[in-house]
C-alpha atoms as one frame of an Amber mdcrd trajectory, in Angstrom:
protein
 -49.013  59.612  57.227 -48.333  60.279  53.471 -50.459  63.326  53.158 -48.442
  66.288  51.189 -45.241  64.499  51.343 -43.124  63.775  48.283 -42.492  59.737
  47.650 -39.888  57.798  45.835 -40.999  54.209  45.126 -38.840  51.858  43.025
 -40.081  48.758  41.203 -43.814  50.342  41.476 -45.083  48.619  37.959 -45.691
  45.324  39.836 -45.623  43.178  42.574 -44.725  44.924  46.116 -43.752  48.362
  44.517 -47.379  48.385  42.922 -49.382  47.298  46.227 -47.516  49.856  48.010
 -47.986  52.520  45.603 -51.704  51.778  45.184 -52.126  52.088  49.201 -50.020
  55.455  48.962 -52.067  57.385  46.485 -54.946  56.826  48.411 -53.182  58.926
  50.945 -53.105  61.793  48.734 -49.033  62.642  48.530 -48.164  65.842  46.988
 -45.915  64.081  44.439 -45.026  60.556  44.143 -41.802  59.927  42.175 -42.072
  56.200  40.397 -38.704  54.838  39.570 -38.843  51.913  36.775 -37.301  49.852
  34.039 -40.314  49.985  31.763 -41.969  53.448  31.741 -44.814  52.266  29.314
 -46.156  50.087  32.548 -45.980  53.432  34.213 -48.513  55.243  32.052 -51.483
  54.006  33.740 -50.382  55.809  37.063 -48.954  59.188  35.363 -52.484  59.206
  33.213 -54.762  58.483  36.230 -53.160  60.587  39.228 -51.541  64.191  38.290
 -49.163  63.746  41.202 -47.308  60.730  39.745 -43.984  61.045  38.024 -42.135
  58.434  36.390 -38.601  58.039  35.921 -36.500  55.368  34.069 -34.143  53.782
  36.192 -32.211  50.485  36.033 -29.573  49.841  38.550 -27.630  47.613  35.750
 -27.642  50.584  33.245 -25.272  53.210  34.349 -26.631  55.777  31.979 -29.731
  55.579  33.969 -28.044  56.707  37.224 -27.961  60.646  35.796 -32.062  60.212
  37.305 -31.084  59.526  40.574 -28.576  62.021  40.597 -30.996  64.672  39.381
 -33.312  63.931  41.770 -30.422  63.882  44.289 -31.141  60.314  45.670
């Protein structure tokens, strides 16, 4: 279902988002964009999976909204 697709996941460092990311990575997506407030927690995925790209996004911080604009979300 997700093979060779670009995927965007918010909140992927814990809870439902992390569980979803684990399952999606098994399906070999082309790229996975991980949007999170804590980039330190994203290191596990970006170091282990070459197709994961971590981006800082905090919806309560207007400065971080430029990330979403650059990704054309």
